[in-house]
N, C-alpha and C positions, 0 to 999 in steps of 0.2 A: 108448852105441854111436854111432859117427859116421854121419851121414846119408849115404844113397846118392845124394842130390841135392845140387847146388851151391846153397848158401844165399845169398840177396841181402839187402841191408839192407831191413827192413820199411818199407812205405809207410804213412804214418799217415792217409791219406785213407780215407774210408768211404762206401759206398753204402747207401742206405736203400730197401728195397722195401716198399711199402704195398699190401696185398691187399684189394680191395673185391670180395666174392664174389657180388654181386647182379646178376642179369640179368632183363630183362622176359620173355625166353623163351630156351630152350636150342637152340643150333645143333646140327644132327644129327651133326656130326663132332667136337664139343667134348668133351674128357675132363678139362678143368680143374676145379678145386674151385670150382664155382659153384652158386648156388641161385636158384630162381625162386619167386615168391610161392606160399605154401601148402605148400611142400616141407618135409619133416621136417628138423629141424636148422637151418632157415632163420634162426631168431632174429629179433631186431628190428633193422631198419635204424637206428632211433633209438639203440639201444644201441651200435652200431658206433663212433660218434664217440668216446664216453667210453672205451671199451675200447682203442681205438687210441691215444688220448692216454695212458692208463695204461701201455700197453706201451712207448711212447716214454720215459716216466719210468723204467721198469724198465731199458731199455737204457742210459739216462744213468747209472744207479747202477752198472751192471756194466762200462761202458766206461771206459778211462783218459781223463783230462781233456784229453789232447793230441790226441784224435781230432777231425777236422773232417769235416763231411758235404759231399762234393763233388757227389753226385747223389742225387736222390729220384725214384722211379718209382712212380706210382700205377697199378697194374695190376688185372686182374680176370678174369672179371666185367666190369662196365661202371661204372667209377668215376663217370662223368658222370650216372648215375641218381641219385646222392646230391645233396643240396643242396651247391653249391660251397662254402658256408660250412663244411661238415664237413671237406672237404679242406683248406681254409685253416686251420682250427683245428689240425689235425694238423701241417700244415707250420709253423705258428707255434710249436707245442710242440717240434718238432725244432730249430728255430732257437734257441729260448730254452734248451732243455736241453742241446743238443749243439753248436750253432753251425753255420750254413750258410756255406759259402765264398762270397765275394763274386761269384764267377762260376759258382755252382752251376747244374747242369743239372737242371731240374725238369720231368718228363714226366708227362702223363696220357694214358691210353688212352681211346678213345671210339668208340662206334658212330656212324656218320654221322647217323643219324636223331635223335640226342640233341643235335646241335650247332645253335646258333642264334646270331645276333648278340649277344643278351643273355647267353647262356651263355659265349661267347668273352670278352666284356668281364669277366664275373665271374672267369673263369679267369686272365686277365691281371692283374686287380686283386689276386688272392691270390698271385701270383708264378709262375704256370705260364709256362714259356717254350718248352716243346716239346710238340707234340701228335702222337699216334700214332693214326691212323684205320684201322679195319678195313674195307678196301674189298673184298678177296677177288677180285672179278671185275667186269668190265663186261658180262658176258653174263647176261641174265635167267634163262636155263635153268640155268646153273651156280649162280646165287644161290638159285634155287628148290630145287635138289637139296641144297645145303648148309644149307637152312632159314634163310637170311638174310632179314631183313624189309625191308631198304632196296632201293631201285630202283637200276639201274646208274649213273645220273648223280649220285646223292646224295652219294657219297663225294668225287667230284671237286669238286662245288659246295662241300662243307663245307671241303675243303682250300683252295680258292681264297678262300673267305670268311675262313678263319683267317689266311692270309697277308696279306690286305687289312686285317684287324683289327690286325695287328702281332705275331702269333705268329711268332717269328724262325725256329723250326725245326719243320717239319711233315713227317711221314712217312706213307706209305701201305703197309699190309700187304696182300699178295696171296697167293693160293693157286693153284698149278697142278697139273694131273694129275687133276682131277675127272672121273669117267666122263662121257662125252658131249662133253667139251671137245676141240677140235682146235687145231692150230697157228694157223689163221686167227683163231679166237676168242681165243686167248691173246695173239697179237700185237696184237689190237685192245684187249685189256685193258691191255697195256703202253703202248700209244700213248695211251690215255685217262689213265693214271696220269701219264705225262710231260706231257700237256697241262695237268695241274693245276698244274704249275710247282713241285712240291716238290723238296727237295734230298736226299731219302732215300727209298728204296724197299726193302722187305723182301719176298722171294718164297720161299715155302715149298712143298715138295712135299706134296700131301695124304697123310696117314697115316690109315688106317681103324683106329681104336683100339678094342680090345675094350671092351664095356660101353656103347658109344655107339649112338644110334639108327641111324646110318649103317652101323655094323658089323652090326647085326641085319638091315638091309635087304640087305646084301651076302650074308649067310649064307642068307637066304631066296631068293636069286636074283633079287631085284627090281632090283638095281643091279649092274652089272659090277664086277669087281675093278679096282683101279688098274693101268693099263698102264705098266710100268716103262720100256719102250722109249720110249713117248710122253713120259713124265716127263723122261727124259734129254734128249730133243730139245727139250722146252719149256725146260729149264734152259739149254741151249746158246743158244737163241733169246733168253732173258732176258739172258744175259751180253753177247751181241752187240748187242742193241738198247739196253740201258742204258749200256753202255760207249761206244757211238757218240754217246749224248746227253750224255756227260761225267760220268755217274755210275759210278764205278769200284768194283769189289768190294773190300771190306775184311774181310769174313767170308763164309763160304760162302753164306749166305742174305741178305746185305745189301750194298747198293750205295749210294753217296752222292757228292755233291759234296765237295770238300775242306772240312773244317771242319764238316760236317754229320753226321759219324759219331755214333752213340749212345754217349756216354761211359759211361753206366750199364752197358750190356751189355758194352762193352769191359772194364770192371772184372771182370765174371764170367769172360770168356774169358781174361783175363790172370791168373786165380787170385787176385784181390784179395779184400778183406774186405767183407762186407755184412751188414746186420741186416734181417731180414724181419719186418714188422709185419702182423698180421692172421691170420685162420684159415687153416691149412695152409701158411703162409709158411715158407720155409727161410732159414737164416742160416749164415754161414761166417766164422769168425775164426781166423786163424793155425793152420789145420789142424784146427780143431774145427768140427763141423757139427751143427746141430739143426733141428728142425721142430716147428711148432705143431699143436695139435689142429685137425683139419679142420672140425669142426662150429662154425659161428659161435656157436651157443648155448653150447657147452662152452668155447670160447675166451674169450668175454666173461665167462662165469661165473667162470672161474679168476681173471681179472684183477680182477673185482669183489670177490672174496674175498681179494685181496692175494697170490695165488699166481702162480707162473710158468705160462704157457699151453703150455709145451713138452710134446710128446707123446713125444719120443725124441731121442737125441743119440748122436754117435759121434766118436771121435778117429781121424782118418784115419791109416792105416798108411803106411809108406814105399812099399809096392806101390801103394796107392791114390793117393798123392800123385804117383807117377810116371805112373800111368795118366791122371790128370786133367791133368797137365802136357802130356803128349803129345796127348791127345784134344782139349784146348782150344786149345793154341797152334797146332797144325797146321791149324786152321780159319781162321787169320788170314792176311792177305796178308803180314805180317811173318814168318810161319812159326815154326818151332821152332829155337831156338838150341842147337846141341849142347853149348855151354859150360854150359848149365843141367842137363845130364844126369848130371853126376858120374861115378861108376864105370860107369854104363850107356852112356857115350858111344860107346865102340868098338863094342859090340854093335849099338846102334841105327843108327849111321852105316853099318855093314856091311849091315844090312837095307835101309837107304835106297838103297844102291847098286843092289840088286836091283829096287827099286821104280822107280828112274830108268830102268832098262833096259826096264821095262814102260810107260814114258811117264807115270807117275803122279806123279813128283816132278821138279821142275826141277833143273838142274845147279847145283852149288855149295852154299854155306851162306849163311844158314840153310836148313833144310829147308822148302821151300814146294811147295804142290800145283799141278800143272798143271790145266787145265780138266778133263781126263779124271779127274785125281785128286780134284778137288772133287766130282765125281759119285760117287766111290767112297771118300769120306773115311773111312767106318767101316772098310772093308777095309784101308785104309792104316794106320789106327791099330792094328788088330788085328795086322797083320803086323809093324809096327815094334816092338810090345811082345812078340811071340812069344818065349818063353823068356828074357825080360829079367829 
């Protein structure tokens, strides 16, 4: 059967995501696959290194030899809790087994309190060239409510130290919409992040996810619900302030100087291929998607026994491929190219005209979100896909 989407020549580049699930403590809002000391399923940090290396070898056996790795992203969790030599060993294995591009972007996420001059030099020595720091806020009350352990100035100091040490790309992650925060507080957080001198800032609206400590506090009435009107105002302030400082939006939640965009995440949003290493990591290759066992113990045990650590997999249907194309591309400043929509083009462009009249899409093609549209991107996606 002919595809309902327009096929383009496959890109042979590849992203590698490496999940480090360990944290010293859990933040109240976090619903990621993370483990703190003594928690069931935690497994051994010492076993993580060999299991990750074994999974890289598994990937090399399954991938065609013409794939090169353009980006590596160590996420978590808190990768910098591990000895840097563990990250370096996995990176060396990726290079030896698959081959790193000469200009590969290699990112590590870090909590500010884990960064020191010595740690930065170790990261640089093993090939890390991009650092993503979890700052969240410059307001101590907000940090307290989010259960963050660092003080307001720690992230800015860590970012400045990283830039001075020679890390070429540094990003700060922020969260707006925390109950008790106001626009004065949020503008101060943005000012502090800009003072750090970084070329990339991510800003995410707080989501109170079921199963988290923060969700339980909201349900008990101890903490107010997120004020969506305030979050919208905070988003507008973010775009205004960061754009004025020369950091332009390239994805709904991300602003950067030219050349400082996160290439690894752009690969996700453009529907590219990536292999996920580690417990709970997801992978995507040519429309096939799978995910690993979430438990570090179970993940490592499978690899130790020479088995695949996959917990499940699926082949994306044409409807799913269309949904992901629209949902991901509409988030980007480049927008959604109707030429990629195949037989869905006329229907979706007709829906787009209705959204333009509401001020949610810009005039012309490709289909790009206005500022108001960025705040309502999920609605735009749903309406574009309605009856497609």
